[in-house]
C-alpha positions in Angstrom: 0.0 0.0 0.0 1.4 3.4 -0.9 1.5 6.1 1.7 3.1 9.3 2.5 5.6 9.3 5.4 5.8 12.4 7.5 8.9 12.0 9.7 11.2 9.6 7.8 10.6 6.8 10.3 8.9 4.5 7.6 11.8 2.3 7.1 15.5 2.1 5.8 14.6 3.7 2.3 12.0 6.3 3.7 12.6 10.1 3.7 10.2 12.7 4.9 7.2 13.7 3.0 7.7 11.4 0.0 5.3 8.7 -1.2 6.3 5.4 0.0 5.4 1.8 -1.1 6.1 -1.0 1.5 8.2 1.5 3.4 10.3 2.2 0.3 10.4 5.8 -1.1 9.4 6.3 -4.6 12.8 7.7 -5.5 14.7 4.9 -4.2 12.3 2.4 -5.9 12.7 4.2 -9.2 16.6 4.0 -8.8 16.6 0.4 -7.9 14.2 -0.4 -10.9 16.6 1.3 -13.2 19.7 -0.2 -11.8 18.2 -3.7 -11.8 16.6 -3.6 -15.2 19.9 -2.0 -16.6 21.9 -5.0 -15.4 19.6 -7.8 -16.3 18.8 -6.7 -19.9 22.4 -6.0 -20.5 23.4 -9.3 -19.2 20.8 -11.1 -21.3 22.2 -9.7 -24.5 25.1 -12.1 -24.0 22.8 -15.1 -24.3 22.2 -16.4 -27.8 18.6 -16.3 -29.4 16.7 -19.6 -29.3 13.2 -21.0 -29.2 11.4 -20.5 -26.0 11.2 -23.8 -24.1 8.4 -24.7 -21.5 11.0 -24.5 -18.6 12.0 -21.0 -19.6 8.6 -19.7 -18.2 9.6 -20.9 -14.7 13.3 -19.6 -14.6 14.1 -16.9 -12.0 17.4 -15.2 -12.2 18.7 -13.1 -9.3 21.5 -10.6 -8.7 22.6 -8.9 -5.6 23.4 -5.1 -6.0 25.4 -3.8 -2.8 25.6 -0.2 -2.5 29.4 -0.2 -2.6 29.3 -2.1 -6.1 30.8 -5.4 -7.2 32.7 -7.0 -10.0 29.5 -7.2 -11.7 27.4 -4.4 -10.6 27.9 -0.6 -10.2 28.0 1.4 -6.8 24.9 3.2 -5.9 23.6 5.4 -3.1 20.6 3.2 -2.3 20.5 0.5 0.4 21.7 -3.1 -0.8 19.0 -4.9 -2.7 18.6 -8.1 -4.6 16.9 -7.9 -8.2 15.1 -10.9 -9.4 14.0 -11.3 -13.1 11.2 -13.8 -13.9 11.3 -15.8 -17.2 13.9 -13.6 -18.9 14.1 -15.6 -22.1 10.3 -15.7 -22.4 10.0 -12.0 -21.9 12.8 -11.2 -24.4 10.7 -13.1 -26.9 7.6 -11.1 -26.1 9.7 -7.8 -26.5 11.0 -9.2 -29.9 7.6 -9.9 -31.0 6.7 -6.3 -30.5 9.8 -5.0 -32.3 11.4 -3.7 -28.9 15.2 -3.8 -29.3 17.3 -4.3 -26.1 18.9 -0.9 -26.7 15.6 0.8 -27.1 14.1 -1.0 -24.0 17.1 0.1 -21.9 16.9 3.7 -23.1 13.3 4.0 -22.3 13.5 2.5 -18.9 17.0 3.4 -17.7 18.3 6.4 -19.5 15.5 9.0 -18.8 13.8 9.7 -15.4 10.6 7.6 -14.7 7.4 9.7 -14.3 5.2 8.8 -11.3 1.5 8.7 -12.2 -1.6 9.1 -9.7 -3.4 5.8 -9.3 -7.3 6.2 -9.4 -7.9 2.5 -8.2 -8.1 1.0 -4.8 -5.1 -1.4 -5.2 -2.6 1.1 -3.8 -0.2 0.2 -6.6 2.5 2.7 -7.8 2.7 3.4 -11.5 5.6 4.9 -13.4 5.7 5.9 -17.0 8.7 6.2 -19.2 9.6 9.6 -20.7 9.1 8.6 -24.2 5.4 7.3 -23.5 6.2 3.7 -24.4 6.0 1.7 -21.1 4.2 1.7 -17.8 5.8 0.1 -14.7 3.3 -1.1 -12.1 3.8 -2.6 -8.6 1.7 -5.7 -8.2 0.9 -8.0 -5.3 2.4 -11.4 -4.7 -0.7 -13.2 -5.8 -0.9 -11.2 -9.1 2.8 -12.0 -9.8 2.3 -15.7 -9.2 -0.8 -15.6 -11.4 1.1 -13.9 -14.2 3.8 -16.5 -14.0 1.1 -19.3 -14.3 -0.4 -17.3 -17.2 2.8 -17.1 -19.2 2.7 -20.3 -21.4 -1.0 -19.6 -22.3 -0.1 -15.9 -22.9 2.8 -16.8 -25.1 0.5 -19.1 -27.3 -2.1 -16.3 -27.5 0.3 -13.7 -28.7 1.9 -16.0 -31.2 -1.5 -16.5 -32.7 -2.7 -12.9 -32.4 -0.4 -10.0 -31.7 -3.3 -7.6 -32.4 -5.0 -7.5 -29.2 -6.4 -5.0 -26.7 -5.1 -7.3 -23.7 -2.1 -5.9 -21.7 1.2 -6.5 -23.3 3.7 -7.5 -20.7 7.3 -6.9 -21.3 9.0 -8.0 -18.0 8.3 -9.2 -14.5 10.7 -8.3 -11.6 11.0 -8.4 -8.0 13.2 -6.0 -5.7 14.2 -7.4 -2.3 15.6 -5.3 0.5 15.3 -5.4 4.3 13.0 -8.3 4.3 10.5 -6.4 1.8 9.5 -7.8 -1.7 8.4 -5.4 -4.3 7.2 -7.0 -7.5 6.8 -5.0 -10.7 5.5 -5.6 -14.3 6.4 -3.6 -17.4 3.5 -3.1 -19.7 2.4 -1.2 -22.7 1.1 2.4 -22.2 -2.6 2.8 -23.3 -3.0 6.5 -22.9 -0.2 8.6 -24.4 0.8 11.8 -22.6 1.3 13.8 -25.7 -2.6 13.7 -26.3 -4.8 15.4 -23.9 -7.5 13.0 -22.7 -10.7 15.3 -22.1 -12.4 12.3 -20.6 -11.0 9.1 -19.1 -13.2 6.0 -18.1 -12.6 2.8 -16.2 -15.3 0.5 -17.6 -16.5 -3.0 -16.3 -20.1 -3.2 -17.6 -21.3 -3.2 -14.0 -23.5 -0.6 -12.1 -22.7 -1.5 -8.6 -20.7 1.3 -7.1 -19.6 2.4 -10.6 -19.4 6.1 -10.2 -16.4 8.1 -9.6 -16.0 9.4 -6.0 -16.2 13.0 -5.2 -12.4 13.0 -4.4 -11.8 11.5 -7.9 -14.0 14.1 -9.6 -12.1 16.9 -8.0 -8.8 15.9 -9.8 -7.6 17.8 -12.8 -8.0 14.5 -14.9 -10.4 12.4 -13.3 -11.1 8.8 -14.2 -14.9 8.3 -14.4 -16.8 4.9 -14.3 -19.6 3.2 -16.0 -22.6 5.2 -14.6 -20.6 8.4 -15.2 -20.2 7.3 -18.9 -23.8 6.7 -19.3 -24.6 10.2 -17.9 -22.1 12.0 -20.0 -22.3 9.9 -23.2 -25.8 8.8 -23.2 -25.8 8.1 -26.9 -22.4 6.3 -26.9 -19.6 6.8 -29.3 -19.9 6.2 -33.0 -17.5 4.4 -35.4 -17.7 3.7 -39.1 -18.9 0.1 -39.8 -15.6 -1.4 -40.5 -13.9 0.1 -37.4 -16.8 -0.9 -35.2 -16.8 -4.5 -36.4 -12.9 -4.7 -36.0 -13.2 -3.3 -32.6 -15.8 -5.7 -31.3 -14.2 -8.6 -33.0 -11.1 -7.8 -31.1 -12.9 -7.4 -27.8 -14.8 -10.7 -28.3 -11.6 -12.5 -29.1 -9.9 -11.1 -26.1 -12.8 -11.8 -23.7 -12.8 -15.4 -24.9 -9.1 -15.7 -24.0 -9.7 -14.1 -20.6 -12.7 -16.4 -19.9 -10.5 -19.4 -20.9 -8.2 -18.5 -18.2 -11.0 -18.0 -15.7 -10.1 -14.2 -15.5 -12.5 -11.6 -14.5 -12.9 -8.1 -12.8 -11.0 -6.5 -15.7 -11.7 -3.1 -17.1 -11.6 -1.3 -20.5 -9.4 1.9 -20.0 -10.9 4.4 -22.4 -9.5 7.8 -23.2 -11.4 10.3 -25.2 -9.7 13.2 -27.0 -12.3 15.7 -28.3 -10.7 17.2 -31.7 -13.1 20.1 -31.9 -12.5 21.0 -28.3 -8.7 20.7 -28.7 -8.8 23.0 -31.6 -10.9 25.7 -29.7 -8.2 25.4 -26.9 -5.5 26.0 -29.6 -4.0 22.5 -29.1 -3.5 19.4 -31.3 -2.7 15.7 -30.8 1.0 15.4 -30.5 1.7 19.0 -29.6 5.0 20.0 -28.1 5.5 19.0 -24.3 6.8 21.2 -21.6 10.4 20.5 -22.7 9.5 22.0 -26.1 10.0 18.8 -28.0 7.3 17.5 -30.2 6.7 13.8 -29.2 6.5 11.1 -31.8 4.0 8.3 -31.8 4.6 5.1 -30.0 7.0 3.0 -31.9 6.5 -0.4 -30.4 4.6 -2.6 -32.7 0.8 -3.1 -32.2 1.0 -0.6 -29.3 -1.5 1.9 -30.3 -5.3 1.4 -30.2 -5.8 1.6 -34.1 -2.9 -1.0 -34.6 -4.5 -3.3 -32.0 -8.0 -3.7 -33.8 -6.8 -3.8 -37.4 -8.5 -6.8 -38.8 -7.0 -7.0 -42.3 -3.2 -6.8 -41.6 -2.8 -3.3 -42.9 0.6 -1.7 -42.3 0.6 0.3 -39.1 2.0 3.3 -40.8 -1.1 3.6 -43.0 -3.3 4.5 -40.0 -1.1 5.8 -37.4 0.0 9.3 -38.0 1.1 12.4 -36.2 -2.6 13.6 -36.5 -3.9 10.7 -34.8 -1.2 9.4 -32.6 -2.6 5.9 -33.0 -6.1 6.9 -31.7 -9.3 5.5 -33.3 -11.4 8.1 -35.1 -14.9 8.3 -33.7 -17.8 10.8 -33.3 -20.5 11.7 -30.8 -24.2 11.8 -31.9 -23.7 15.5 -32.2 -20.9 14.9 -35.0 -18.2 16.0 -32.7 -14.8 14.5 -33.9 -13.1 12.2 -31.4 -9.9 10.1 -31.1 -10.4 7.1 -28.9 -7.6 5.4 -27.0 -8.3 2.1 -25.2 -7.0 -1.1 -23.8 -8.2 -4.0 -21.4 -6.5 -3.6 -17.9 -6.3 -5.4 -14.6 -6.4 -8.9 -16.0 -4.4 -10.5 -13.1 -7.6 -11.4 -11.1 -8.5 -15.1 -11.1 -12.0 -16.2 -10.1 -10.9 -18.1 -7.0 -12.5 -18.7 -3.7 -12.2 -15.2 -2.4 -13.9 -13.7 -5.4 -16.6 -16.2 -5.3 -17.2 -15.2 -1.6 -16.9 -11.6 -2.4 -19.7 -11.9 -5.2 -21.9 -14.0 -2.8 -22.1 -11.4 -0.2 -22.5 -8.5 -2.6 -25.3 -10.3 -4.4 -27.1 -10.7 -1.0 -27.4 -6.9 -0.5 -27.5 -5.8 -4.2 -28.6 -7.3 -7.6 -26.2 -10.0 -8.2 -26.0 -9.4 -12.0 -24.9 -5.8 -11.4 -21.8 -6.3 -9.3 -18.5 -6.2 -10.9 -17.1 -9.4 -9.3 -18.7 -12.4 -11.3 -18.0 -15.8 -12.7 -15.8 -15.3 -15.8 -18.4 -16.4 -18.4 -21.0 -14.1 -17.2 -18.6 -11.3 -16.6 -17.4 -11.4 -20.3 -21.0 -11.5 -21.7 -22.0 -8.7 -19.7 -18.8 -6.7 -20.5 -19.3 -7.3 -24.2 -22.9 -6.4 -24.0 -22.2 -3.1 -22.3 -19.5 -2.2 -24.8 -21.4 -3.2 -27.9 -24.7 -1.4 -26.9 -23.9 1.4 -24.5 -20.3 2.5 -25.2 -19.5 1.7 -28.9 -22.0 2.1 -31.7 -22.1 1.8 -35.4 -22.5 5.0 -37.5 -25.7 5.2 -39.2 -25.3 6.4 -42.8 -27.5 9.2 -44.0 -29.0 9.9 -47.3 -28.9 13.2 -49.2 -32.2 14.2 -47.7 -30.9 13.4 -44.1 -32.9 10.3 -43.5 -31.1 7.1 -42.6 -30.1 4.8 -45.6 -31.0 1.2 -44.6 -28.4 -1.3 -44.7 -30.8 -4.2 -45.1 -34.5 -4.6 -45.8 -37.0 -7.0 -44.2 -40.2 -7.6 -46.0 -43.0 -8.7 -43.8 -46.4 -9.7 -45.3 -49.3 -8.0 -43.8 -51.9 -10.5 -42.4 -54.4 -11.5 -45.1 -52.2 -10.1 -47.9 -49.9 -12.7 -49.6 -47.9 -10.5 -52.2 -49.6 -7.2 -52.0 -48.6 -4.2 -50.0 -45.7 -5.0 -47.7 -44.3 -3.2 -44.7 -40.5 -2.4 -45.3 -38.4 -2.1 -42.1 -34.8 -0.7 -42.3 -32.2 -2.4 -40.2 -29.0 -0.6 -39.2 
């Protein structure tokens, strides 16, 4: 759980008035992350490329980094710590699959300062973003790390079959040990680029039970809203052209099928909405220069953007990801406002085990059981998809020259008593 220590007495890594995680200050944690990853990725480059074997998923490599340094590790000004790397060869394969070269991975994570993000969730995790917008580092609980380890062989198979997915893309799993404390971390893709202003952010589960942002969250400069908020603020949903809508829903259906097969539930769709018209009124544009005066480029990792993740026909990423869209998916409101949508499925490291079954049981006693977020995986996936396909994402209805809707299909229904004479024609959209 992350806290802010006031007097520096939180532990050996604590300093006054700095956010801590498990009695470790954020600055010390960032330093240990960069030192550890710098060593382990650099060391991995000396190992020859080969096919991933089943035993590779269960390998754990460990290195001790004393503050005075050693023959293998540099000196540093943090307490001594041990850095563990899980399944290094398997994660190297995942990074290769997404076109992440070791030098680029090191540059993103080690050469530039990590940016700490606020966490709207209840997990108490810390989140760090790399300066180039490519990667998120998240602290995870022991049970989540163990679950990801068990998930890796199936995850490997799924990515091989389909790298175009909205599921989280994991690039590394690590653990920092110091003073009897274990801090586990995952490196993932970044769903919401900093270079694009998100006018609205949502964490959507398809549930209604307590799915409204708190007053404290709403007071933030960039709040993350929830399902009931979305229905209030975008009652008509978000509209996409037919091809994009179909590709998006096909991707979500495929991803939910994978999650259900692993008995995973309680995941969310993280949704960022950039309003192009509003941005132009504010004098900005996607990909505008940041505070350092440099204009950021789009994310370089393959299949990392929203548009790349849902492409159904294997088009080249360059064809649809431009400086103007920054990888966002073009959409509109029912009022024809132009939008860019950024999205990805998050929080998938929740297995439907006994504790979740128990949690659902007591919630169902005091509330509608079909409305709570924790549910059996099959039902959860069905409810999630229904909410996304009907309340959140909708297919644009094409208009004729006169402004009436052009039917995509016609059904002819015979009137009672009339076999082939006057018919009723009903348009279906």
